[in-house]
N, CA, C and O of each residue as an XYZ file, in Angstrom:
344
protein
N       0.825     -1.203      0.000
C       0.000      0.000      0.000
C       0.865      1.261      0.000
O       0.576      2.226     -0.708
N       1.933      1.240      0.806
C       2.822      2.390      0.900
C       3.530      2.642     -0.438
O       3.828      3.785     -0.786
N       3.794      1.559     -1.182
C       4.467      1.680     -2.479
C       3.583      2.383     -3.508
O       4.109      2.964     -4.459
N       2.282      2.351     -3.353
C       1.356      2.985     -4.284
C       1.114      4.446     -3.914
O       1.002      5.298     -4.795
N       1.035      4.734     -2.639
C       0.714      6.090     -2.164
C       1.839      7.078     -2.479
O       1.567      8.220     -2.851
N       3.077      6.662     -2.338
C       4.208      7.560     -2.545
C       4.249      8.121     -3.974
O       4.358      9.338     -4.123
N       4.168      7.303     -5.030
C       4.164      7.887     -6.386
C       2.960      8.770     -6.659
O       3.084      9.779     -7.353
N       1.811      8.417     -6.137
C       0.612      9.231     -6.337
C       0.786     10.593     -5.682
O       0.425     11.614     -6.267
N       1.331     10.614     -4.483
C       1.577     11.865     -3.772
C       2.577     12.728     -4.538
O       2.391     13.938     -4.663
N       3.624     12.112     -5.042
C       4.645     12.846     -5.783
C       4.071     13.448     -7.058
O       4.318     14.615     -7.361
N       3.318     12.670     -7.796
C       2.731     13.148     -9.050
C       1.734     14.266     -8.783
O       1.726     15.268     -9.499
N       0.900     14.113     -7.775
C      -0.088     15.153     -7.485
C       0.586     16.439     -7.013
O       0.116     17.529     -7.339
N       1.658     16.338     -6.264
C       2.396     17.522     -5.820
C       3.021     18.237     -7.013
O       2.940     19.461     -7.117
N       3.641     17.482     -7.909
C       4.241     18.092     -9.098
C       3.195     18.750     -9.983
O       3.429     19.830    -10.525
N       2.060     18.115    -10.130
C       0.974     18.687    -10.920
C       0.490     19.996    -10.314
O       0.295     20.979    -11.029
N       0.295     20.014     -9.007
C      -0.143     21.217     -8.318
C       0.864     22.355     -8.502
O       0.479     23.487     -8.793
N       2.143     22.054     -8.335
C       3.173     23.090     -8.470
C       3.251     23.623     -9.896
O       3.445     24.822    -10.093
N       3.107     22.766    -10.879
C       3.177     23.235    -12.256
C       1.977     24.109    -12.614
O       2.116     25.066    -13.376
N       0.820     23.794    -12.081
C      -0.371     24.602    -12.366
C      -0.315     25.949    -11.671
O      -0.703     26.957    -12.261
N       0.151     25.993    -10.449
C       0.188     27.258     -9.717
C       1.332     28.147    -10.151
O       1.195     29.370    -10.099
N       2.442     27.598    -10.572
C       3.567     28.443    -10.991
C       3.295     29.108    -12.330
O       3.846     30.178    -12.590
N       2.484     28.533    -13.176
C       2.154     29.106    -14.466
C       1.238     30.306    -14.364
O       1.183     31.115    -15.290
N       0.515     30.444    -13.258
C      -0.416     31.560    -13.096
C       0.324     32.891    -13.071
O      -0.143     33.864    -13.664
N       1.454     32.951    -12.406
C       2.223     34.181    -12.342
C       2.780     34.588    -13.690
O       2.868     35.777    -13.998
N       3.154     33.611    -14.489
C       3.681     33.913    -15.815
C       2.613     34.485    -16.716
O       2.876     35.402    -17.495
N       1.418     33.955    -16.616
C       0.332     34.447    -17.461
C      -0.020     35.888    -17.125
O      -0.336     36.674    -18.018
N       0.032     36.236    -15.855
C      -0.296     37.600    -15.445
C       0.715     38.600    -15.991
O       0.343     39.721    -16.336
N       1.957     38.224    -16.074
C       2.993     39.127    -16.544
C       2.893     39.427    -18.018
O       3.420     40.446    -18.465
N       2.241     38.584    -18.792
C       2.159     38.735    -20.238
C       0.781     39.187    -20.697
O       0.378     38.870    -21.816
N       0.059     39.906    -19.877
C      -1.300     40.330    -20.225
C      -1.313     41.149    -21.502
O      -2.202     40.962    -22.332
N      -0.379     42.028    -21.684
C      -0.388     42.948    -22.816
C       0.364     42.418    -24.028
O       0.179     42.924    -25.135
N       1.198     41.421    -23.844
C       2.034     40.920    -24.929
C       1.188     40.385    -26.074
O       0.307     39.548    -25.879
N       1.472     40.879    -27.261
C       0.785     40.416    -28.458
C      -0.547     41.083    -28.752
O      -1.200     40.733    -29.735
N      -0.966     42.032    -27.929
C      -2.234     42.724    -28.170
C      -2.130     43.621    -29.396
O      -1.077     44.190    -29.681
N      -3.215     43.732    -30.098
C      -3.305     44.657    -31.219
C      -3.442     46.082    -30.689
O      -3.781     46.282    -29.523
N      -3.181     47.064    -31.536
C      -3.221     48.472    -31.140
C      -4.568     48.868    -30.541
O      -4.611     49.531    -29.505
N      -5.669     48.469    -31.182
C      -6.994     48.879    -30.698
C      -7.301     48.293    -29.324
O      -7.828     48.998    -28.463
N      -6.983     47.025    -29.101
C      -7.237     46.393    -27.804
C      -6.333     46.976    -26.731
O      -6.764     47.177    -25.596
N      -5.100     47.244    -27.077
C      -4.146     47.807    -26.120
C      -4.567     49.207    -25.681
O      -4.446     49.559    -24.508
N      -5.055     49.991    -26.615
C      -5.472     51.358    -26.308
C      -6.668     51.388    -25.369
O      -6.814     52.326    -24.585
N      -7.526     50.376    -25.436
C      -8.703     50.309    -24.577
C      -8.379     49.786    -23.183
O      -9.154     49.993    -22.249
N      -7.259     49.121    -23.036
C      -6.890     48.515    -21.756
C      -6.406     49.579    -20.768
O      -5.753     50.548    -21.154
N      -6.735     49.384    -19.498
C      -6.280     50.308    -18.455
C      -4.945     49.876    -17.860
O      -4.328     50.630    -17.109
N      -4.495     48.664    -18.191
C      -3.239     48.161    -17.630
C      -2.105     48.144    -18.643
O      -0.979     47.767    -18.319
N      -2.407     48.556    -19.881
C      -1.402     48.508    -20.946
C      -1.257     49.864    -21.629
O      -2.090     50.756    -21.462
N      -0.183     49.997    -22.399
C       0.038     51.211    -23.174
C       0.692     50.830    -24.485
O       1.532     49.930    -24.526
N       0.312     51.511    -25.563
C       0.849     51.230    -26.890
C       2.132     52.029    -27.107
O       2.158     53.245    -26.921
N       3.176     51.342    -27.496
C       4.450     51.983    -27.822
C       4.505     52.134    -29.338
O       4.407     51.148    -30.069
N       4.659     53.360    -29.805
C       4.676     53.640    -31.245
C       5.938     53.060    -31.890
O       6.963     52.894    -31.227
N       5.853     52.752    -33.194
C       7.056     52.272    -33.898
C       8.142     53.343    -33.864
O       7.850     54.539    -33.868
N       9.389     52.902    -33.830
C      10.502     53.856    -33.805
C      11.735     53.223    -34.450
O      11.770     52.024    -34.728
N      12.732     54.057    -34.675
C      13.987     53.597    -35.258
C      15.089     53.780    -34.222
O      15.288     54.873    -33.692
N      15.805     52.683    -33.941
C      16.885     52.748    -32.960
C      18.091     53.463    -33.536
O      18.182     53.669    -34.747
N      19.023     53.844    -32.661
C      20.212     54.564    -33.118
C      21.090     53.711    -34.024
O      21.859     54.247    -34.822
N      20.983     52.381    -33.908
C      21.770     51.514    -34.785
C      21.072     51.250    -36.116
O      21.552     50.461    -36.930
N      19.920     51.923    -36.336
C      19.213     51.832    -37.600
C      18.114     50.785    -37.654
O      17.368     50.742    -38.632
N      17.989     49.953    -36.652
C      16.970     48.908    -36.644
C      15.595     49.520    -36.411
O      15.415     50.324    -35.497
N      14.614     49.133    -37.250
C      13.248     49.620    -37.086
C      12.496     48.691    -36.140
O      12.473     47.475    -36.328
N      11.885     49.285    -35.121
C      11.099     48.534    -34.140
C       9.630     48.808    -34.411
O       9.209     49.964    -34.463
N       8.845     47.744    -34.583
C       7.417     47.911    -34.831
C       6.713     48.271    -33.526
O       7.239     48.005    -32.445
N       5.536     48.867    -33.618
C       4.768     49.215    -32.429
C       4.353     47.971    -31.667
O       4.151     46.908    -32.254
N       4.227     48.111    -30.355
C       3.857     46.978    -29.515
C       3.149     47.452    -28.259
O       3.209     48.626    -27.894
N       2.483     46.521    -27.614
C       1.748     46.813    -26.386
C       2.620     46.463    -25.189
O       3.260     45.412    -25.167
N       2.642     47.339    -24.199
C       3.493     47.156    -23.025
C       2.674     47.329    -21.758
O       1.801     48.195    -21.696
N       2.946     46.518    -20.753
C       2.250     46.611    -19.468
C       2.735     47.852    -18.726
O       3.933     48.127    -18.666
N       1.782     48.599    -18.160
C       2.129     49.771    -17.369
C       2.774     49.329    -16.065
O       2.433     48.268    -15.541
N       3.701     50.122    -15.529
C       4.289     49.764    -14.236
C       3.224     49.811    -13.148
O       2.302     50.625    -13.195
N       3.368     48.927    -12.170
C       2.399     48.895    -11.070
C       2.658     50.056    -10.131
O       3.803     50.413     -9.854
N       1.570     50.640     -9.646
C       1.693     51.759     -8.712
C       2.058     51.240     -7.336
O       1.659     50.146     -6.938
N       2.820     52.043     -6.620
C       3.172     51.674     -5.255
C       1.950     51.823     -4.368
O       1.143     52.733     -4.557
N       1.819     50.936     -3.409
C       0.721     51.035     -2.457
C       1.068     52.075     -1.406
O       2.228     52.466     -1.277
N       0.083     52.520     -0.663
C       0.291     53.515      0.385
C       1.299     53.013      1.412
O       2.144     53.780      1.874
N       1.220     51.738      1.773
C       2.119     51.173      2.781
C       3.571     51.188      2.303
O       4.469     51.511      3.081
N       3.812     50.847      1.042
C       5.180     50.825      0.544
C       5.734     52.242      0.397
O       6.939     52.446      0.542
N       4.876     53.223      0.113
C       5.328     54.607      0.027
C       5.749     55.112      1.400
O       6.771     55.785      1.530
N       4.966     54.792      2.423
C       5.299     55.217      3.782
C       6.563     54.529      4.264
O       7.370     55.139      4.965
N       6.745     53.276      3.901
C       7.931     52.534      4.293
C       9.164     53.160      3.636
O      10.219     53.261      4.262
N       9.033     53.576      2.386
C      10.139     54.219      1.679
C      10.528     55.536      2.302
O      11.710     55.875      2.351
N       9.542     56.291      2.786
C       9.815     57.576      3.445
C      10.562     57.348      4.747
O      11.455     58.122      5.092
N      10.210     56.302      5.472
C      10.857     56.002      6.741
C      12.315     55.635      6.565
O      13.158     56.042      7.364
N      12.627     54.865      5.523
C      14.017     54.460      5.301
C      14.847     55.640      4.805
O      16.047     55.697      5.075
N      14.235     56.586      4.086
C      14.956     57.746      3.598
C      15.345     58.670      4.753
O      16.429     59.252      4.740
N      14.472     58.807      5.747
C      14.759     59.688      6.859
C      15.823     59.107      7.769
O      16.525     59.854      8.449
N      15.956     57.789      7.796
C      16.973     57.154      8.640
C      18.371     57.385      8.078
O      19.340     57.442      8.835
N      18.485     57.517      6.751
C      19.781     57.705      6.111
C      20.340     59.089      6.395
O      21.561     59.246      6.385
N      19.523     60.098      6.648
C      19.985     61.474      6.837
C      20.672     61.655      8.157
O      21.122     62.756      8.473
C-alpha cells in the first residue's frame, strides 16, 4: 500500500506546483501580443509607437504593461528608510 501512495503523492504535488507556478507567468504577459486597438482600450497597458533605434533597426509598435503603482504602505515605508539615512 505504501508503495502505491508515494508515487501518487509525488505526481499530485508536481501537478499542483506546475499549475500554480504558471499563473504568475500568465499575469505578466497580459499585454504581450495585443493589437493596437485592444491595447489602447486597456487600463493596464500602453501602446508603444514604432521607432527607429540609433543603430538603424526599425522597431514595430507593440503593447506594453504599465508599471504597477506603489501602495500607500510601501510609500510610507520608503519615506521612513529615507529619513533614517539622513
